[in-house]
N, C-alpha and C positions, 0 to 999 in steps of 0.2 A: 788127472792118469798119475798114476802113484809110480815108481821103475818097479816095485816088486811084481804089479800083475805084469808085464813085458819085458823086464829082464829076467826074472826068477821063475814063474807062470806061464813063460809067453802068447798073452791075452794080448790084442789089439792094443786096450781099451780098460777103466776096469768095469766097463759096462758087462762084460764078457767072466770076470768074475764068481762063481757063482759063490764066493765068502763077500762077497761088497757090502751084502744087506749089518751081518758083524762085523766088516773091519774097523777099529779102533780109529786107527788113524783115514780114513777117507772120514766119519760118522764124524769125527772130531774138529776135519778140519772144514766139512760145508757146513759148519755153527757159527763160522768163527764172522761173517761176513752176508752181505744181501749175496753178494755177486756168485759165491762158493754157494752161498743157497742155491740157484740158478743152475748155476754147474752140476746141481743133485737131477736138476729136474731134468736135466738134457741126461745123463747116466739113467733114469727113469723111464724116457721116455725112449732114447735107443734097447731099451732091453727089453719095452714094450712094442714096439713098432721094426726098428731093428734102424740100421747105418744106412739107408738108402733114401730110407723116408725121413727120419733127421736132416740128411745130407740136403733134398728138396727143401728142406727146412726155413734151414738152415741159411742158404747160402745168401740169400741181401742185409744178412745181419751187417751192423755196422764197425758190433761188438762181437767179444768171443761168447756173448750169450744174447736171448732174444727171447720172443714168441713163437712155442709149438704148436699152443692151437690155431 
């Protein structure tokens, strides 16, 4: 989550931002390494399935990312 989402725009996370797909800050960040790419998958999942379903699946993760299927 980037500061512009909750500080400037009042969103909970980047998943709520309608500009997410065109945001240069976030899209460049996702390219940096594998784990950031996994964060992108989480955002995409949240946008499609919602926070409640995401939290159910993420409840047993050992790291900040894990399997969503």
